[in-house]
C-alpha positions as CSV (number, residue, x, y, z in Angstrom):
1,M,-78.5,-91.0,200.0
2,G,-77.6,-94.3,201.6
3,S,-79.4,-97.4,202.6
4,I,-81.5,-95.9,205.3
5,A,-83.5,-93.8,202.7
6,E,-84.4,-97.0,200.7
7,G,-87.9,-98.4,201.3
8,P,-90.4,-96.8,203.9
9,L,-89.3,-93.6,205.4
10,T,-91.5,-93.7,208.4
11,S,-88.6,-94.5,210.7
12,L,-86.6,-91.4,209.8
13,A,-86.2,-88.5,212.1
14,F,-84.2,-85.3,212.0
15,C,-81.5,-84.6,214.5
16,W,-79.6,-81.3,214.9
17,R,-77.2,-79.9,217.2
18,L,-76.7,-76.1,217.8
19,E,-73.7,-74.6,219.5
20,R,-73.8,-70.9,220.4
21,P,-70.6,-68.8,220.0
22,D,-70.6,-68.5,223.9
23,G,-70.4,-72.3,224.2
24,V,-73.9,-73.0,225.1
25,G,-75.5,-75.8,223.0
26,I,-78.6,-77.9,222.4
27,A,-79.4,-81.1,220.7
28,L,-82.9,-81.6,219.2
29,T,-84.9,-84.1,217.3
30,S,-88.1,-84.3,215.4
31,S,-88.8,-87.7,216.8
32,D,-91.6,-88.2,219.4
33,R,-89.0,-89.6,221.8
34,D,-85.5,-88.7,222.8
35,I,-82.6,-90.2,220.7
36,V,-79.0,-90.9,221.9
37,V,-76.4,-90.7,219.2
38,D,-72.7,-90.9,220.0
39,G,-73.5,-90.5,223.7
40,L,-75.4,-87.3,223.1
41,Q,-79.1,-87.0,224.0
42,Y,-81.2,-85.3,221.3
43,R,-84.4,-84.0,223.0
44,S,-87.7,-84.6,221.4
45,T,-89.3,-81.4,220.0
46,P,-91.9,-82.4,217.6
47,G,-93.0,-78.8,217.1
48,V,-89.6,-77.8,215.7
49,T,-88.7,-79.2,212.4
50,P,-86.1,-78.3,209.6
51,A,-87.6,-77.5,206.2
52,A,-86.6,-76.4,202.6
53,I,-83.3,-78.0,202.7
54,S,-81.5,-77.8,199.5
55,W,-78.2,-79.4,198.3
56,S,-75.9,-78.6,195.4
57,L,-73.3,-80.5,193.6
58,G,-71.2,-77.5,192.6
59,L,-70.0,-74.6,194.7
60,E,-73.3,-73.1,195.4
61,P,-73.9,-73.0,199.2
62,D,-76.2,-75.5,200.8
63,S,-79.1,-73.9,202.7
64,G,-82.2,-74.7,204.7
65,E,-84.6,-73.5,207.4
66,V,-85.7,-74.6,210.7
67,A,-89.0,-73.5,212.0
68,G,-91.4,-74.2,214.9
69,A,-93.1,-73.2,218.0
70,L,-91.3,-71.5,220.9
71,T,-91.7,-74.5,223.3
72,A,-88.2,-75.8,223.7
73,D,-86.7,-74.6,227.1
74,A,-83.3,-73.7,225.5
75,L,-84.9,-71.9,222.4
76,T,-86.7,-69.0,224.3
77,E,-88.2,-66.0,222.7
78,V,-85.7,-63.8,224.6
79,D,-82.6,-65.6,223.6
80,L,-83.7,-65.7,220.0
81,A,-84.7,-62.0,220.0
82,L,-81.4,-61.0,221.7
83,G,-79.5,-62.7,219.0
84,R,-77.7,-65.3,221.3
85,W,-78.4,-68.0,218.6
86,N,-77.0,-65.9,215.7
87,S,-74.1,-67.5,214.0
88,A,-74.6,-70.7,216.0
89,R,-72.7,-73.8,214.5
90,V,-75.2,-76.3,213.0
91,S,-75.0,-80.0,212.3
92,L,-78.1,-81.6,210.8
93,F,-78.7,-85.1,209.9
94,A,-81.4,-87.8,209.4
95,V,-81.3,-90.9,211.4
96,D,-83.2,-94.3,211.3
97,W,-84.2,-94.5,215.0
98,T,-85.2,-98.3,214.4
99,G,-81.8,-99.3,213.4
100,P,-79.4,-101.0,215.7
101,D,-76.4,-98.7,214.8
102,L,-78.6,-95.5,214.3
103,E,-77.4,-95.1,210.8
104,R,-77.5,-91.5,209.7
105,I,-77.4,-89.2,206.6
106,L,-75.5,-85.9,207.2
107,L,-77.7,-83.2,205.6
108,L,-76.1,-79.9,206.5
109,T,-73.3,-78.4,208.5
110,G,-72.7,-74.6,208.9
111,E,-74.2,-71.8,210.8
112,L,-77.5,-70.4,211.9
113,G,-78.3,-67.3,210.0
114,E,-81.1,-64.7,210.4
115,V,-83.8,-65.6,213.0
116,A,-87.5,-64.3,212.6
117,I,-90.1,-64.3,215.3
118,E,-93.8,-64.2,214.7
119,G,-96.1,-64.4,217.6
120,D,-95.4,-67.9,219.3
121,S,-93.4,-69.2,216.4
122,F,-89.9,-68.6,214.9
123,S,-88.0,-69.4,211.7
124,A,-84.2,-69.5,211.3
125,E,-82.0,-69.7,208.2
126,L,-79.5,-72.5,208.0
127,Q,-76.2,-71.7,206.0
128,G,-74.0,-74.4,204.8
129,A,-70.2,-74.3,205.1
130,A,-69.9,-73.5,201.4
131,A,-71.5,-70.1,202.1
132,R,-68.1,-69.0,203.3
133,L,-67.1,-69.0,199.7
134,S,-69.1,-65.9,199.0
135,K,-66.7,-63.9,201.3
136,A,-63.7,-62.2,199.7
137,P,-60.6,-64.4,200.0
138,C,-58.3,-61.6,200.6
139,P,-58.9,-58.4,202.5
140,S,-59.2,-55.1,200.9
141,T,-56.6,-52.4,201.5
142,S,-57.5,-49.7,204.0
143,S,-56.0,-46.9,205.9
144,E,-57.7,-48.3,209.1
145,C,-56.7,-51.4,211.0
146,R,-58.6,-54.6,210.0
147,A,-57.9,-56.4,213.2
148,S,-60.3,-56.5,216.1
149,F,-58.9,-54.8,219.2
150,G,-57.2,-57.3,221.4
151,D,-57.4,-60.3,219.1
152,K,-54.5,-62.6,218.0
153,R,-53.7,-60.2,215.0
154,C,-53.8,-57.0,217.1
155,R,-52.0,-58.6,220.2
156,V,-52.7,-55.7,222.6
157,D,-53.0,-57.2,226.1
158,L,-56.5,-56.3,227.3
159,A,-55.6,-57.2,231.1
160,G,-56.5,-54.2,233.1
161,R,-58.5,-52.4,230.3
162,T,-61.9,-53.3,231.6
163,I,-64.0,-51.8,234.3
164,R,-67.3,-52.7,236.0
165,T,-70.1,-50.5,237.0
166,K,-73.9,-50.4,237.2
167,V,-76.7,-48.9,235.2
168,T,-78.7,-46.2,236.9
169,S,-81.1,-45.4,234.0
170,A,-81.6,-46.2,230.3
171,T,-83.3,-44.4,227.5
172,D,-83.2,-46.1,224.0
173,N,-79.4,-46.5,223.4
174,L,-78.3,-44.1,226.1
175,L,-77.2,-45.5,229.4
176,D,-76.4,-43.6,232.6
177,L,-73.8,-45.3,234.7
178,E,-72.7,-45.0,238.4
179,D,-69.2,-44.1,237.5
180,L,-67.5,-41.7,235.2
181,V,-66.3,-43.2,232.0
182,D,-63.0,-42.2,230.3
183,E,-62.7,-41.4,226.7
184,K,-60.6,-44.3,226.1
185,F,-63.7,-46.6,226.2
186,L,-65.0,-44.9,223.0
187,F,-65.4,-47.5,220.3
188,G,-65.0,-50.1,223.0
189,R,-67.6,-52.7,224.1
190,L,-70.1,-52.8,226.8
191,R,-71.3,-56.1,227.9
192,Y,-74.4,-56.8,230.1
193,L,-73.6,-59.0,233.2
194,G,-77.1,-59.4,234.6
195,G,-80.7,-59.2,233.7
196,E,-82.4,-60.2,230.5
197,N,-79.6,-58.9,228.3
198,C,-77.0,-60.9,230.1
199,G,-74.1,-61.8,227.8
200,V,-75.1,-59.5,225.0
201,A,-72.5,-56.8,224.1
202,S,-72.7,-53.6,222.1
203,V,-70.2,-51.0,220.7
204,I,-69.8,-47.8,222.6
205,L,-70.3,-44.9,220.1
206,G,-70.2,-42.0,222.6
207,V,-69.0,-41.1,226.1
208,N,-70.2,-38.0,228.0
209,G,-69.2,-38.1,231.7
210,S,-71.1,-41.1,233.2
211,Q,-73.3,-41.5,230.2
212,V,-72.6,-43.7,227.2
213,S,-74.3,-44.1,223.8
214,L,-74.4,-47.5,222.3
215,R,-74.7,-48.9,218.7
216,E,-77.7,-51.0,219.6
217,R,-80.5,-50.3,222.2
218,P,-81.0,-53.2,224.7
219,R,-83.5,-55.5,223.3
220,G,-84.5,-56.9,226.7
221,A,-85.8,-55.0,229.8
222,L,-82.8,-53.1,231.4
223,E,-83.4,-52.6,235.2
224,P,-81.5,-49.9,237.2
225,G,-78.6,-51.6,239.1
226,T,-77.8,-54.0,236.2
227,L,-74.0,-54.9,236.3
228,V,-72.1,-54.1,233.1
229,Q,-68.5,-54.4,231.9
230,L,-66.9,-51.7,229.9
231,R,-63.8,-52.6,227.7
232,E,-61.4,-50.0,226.1
233,G,-61.7,-49.2,222.4
234,C,-59.6,-48.3,219.6
235,D,-60.4,-46.0,216.6
236,K,-58.2,-48.2,214.3
237,R,-56.0,-45.3,213.3
238,F,-52.3,-45.8,212.8
239,T,-51.4,-42.8,215.0
240,T,-53.5,-44.1,217.9
241,C,-51.8,-47.6,217.5
242,V,-48.4,-46.2,217.8
243,S,-48.9,-43.4,220.3
244,R,-51.4,-45.1,222.7
245,F,-50.6,-48.8,222.5
246,Q,-47.0,-48.8,221.0
247,N,-48.3,-51.4,218.7
248,G,-47.4,-50.2,215.3
249,A,-45.7,-53.4,214.3
250,N,-49.0,-55.2,214.4
251,F,-51.1,-52.7,212.7
252,R,-53.2,-54.5,210.0
253,G,-53.7,-51.7,207.5
254,E,-52.0,-49.5,205.0
255,P,-51.9,-46.1,206.3
256,H,-49.3,-44.9,203.9
257,L,-50.8,-46.2,200.7
258,P,-52.0,-43.4,198.4
259,G,-55.7,-43.4,197.8
260,T,-57.6,-42.6,194.7
261,D,-57.6,-38.9,195.6
262,L,-53.9,-38.9,194.4
263,L,-55.2,-38.6,190.8
264,T,-56.9,-35.2,191.7
265,R,-53.7,-33.6,193.0
266,Y,-52.1,-33.1,189.6
267,P,-53.4,-31.1,186.5
268,G,-55.1,-33.5,184.0
269,G,-55.4,-36.3,186.6
């Protein structure tokens, strides 16, 4: 593991950096004082420590867990409960804080997995980069488009396909809005632009006048007057891609590929 792990280990401290998908980041250390590494200050959080770190020499994914009290300003219960730290990029290493060059041992790089909150404490799963090997290397064929609406594979220009309005009332996953919502926002995305849910998005599963139903109910308190943004959606069908968006050339599916039901169309099939 390197020279810093030889001899007494009382001078070792854990340091880890978390970067959320929205760009927000935090650097923490288990030391009782802040540590500066490569110009980045790792804030002292003795109550938050990584545990159960496992390495593998083969293709098995490395894994670990970070647990602690909800004391860090950037690791609030609301942000963890809303899933803002889900899939955050993680870099975890051990450092000798007494050494002149802050020699380090890289322990884990990957993503933050499932987060669990119990009372005033939390625990989060750390998934190493090798965890990506468990995913299928090639996409399965499908009659529906596999691209996300508006991404670099879809290439539909999203400019002018969003609106902003305010919430008048909410019951579970049903939101009443100030303005009427067009059917083209079905299967689109609603993003909260204020309040406790700010930055969180959910898929629109139903549109009825000025009311929309979401896939997930808002986890934080949703006050009347909260500003939200709605983006158009797509049902991922080839006919919609061609007729509505004139984007058949970028359709990422196989709409004309025969399915398994072809065998039942003929006697003895």
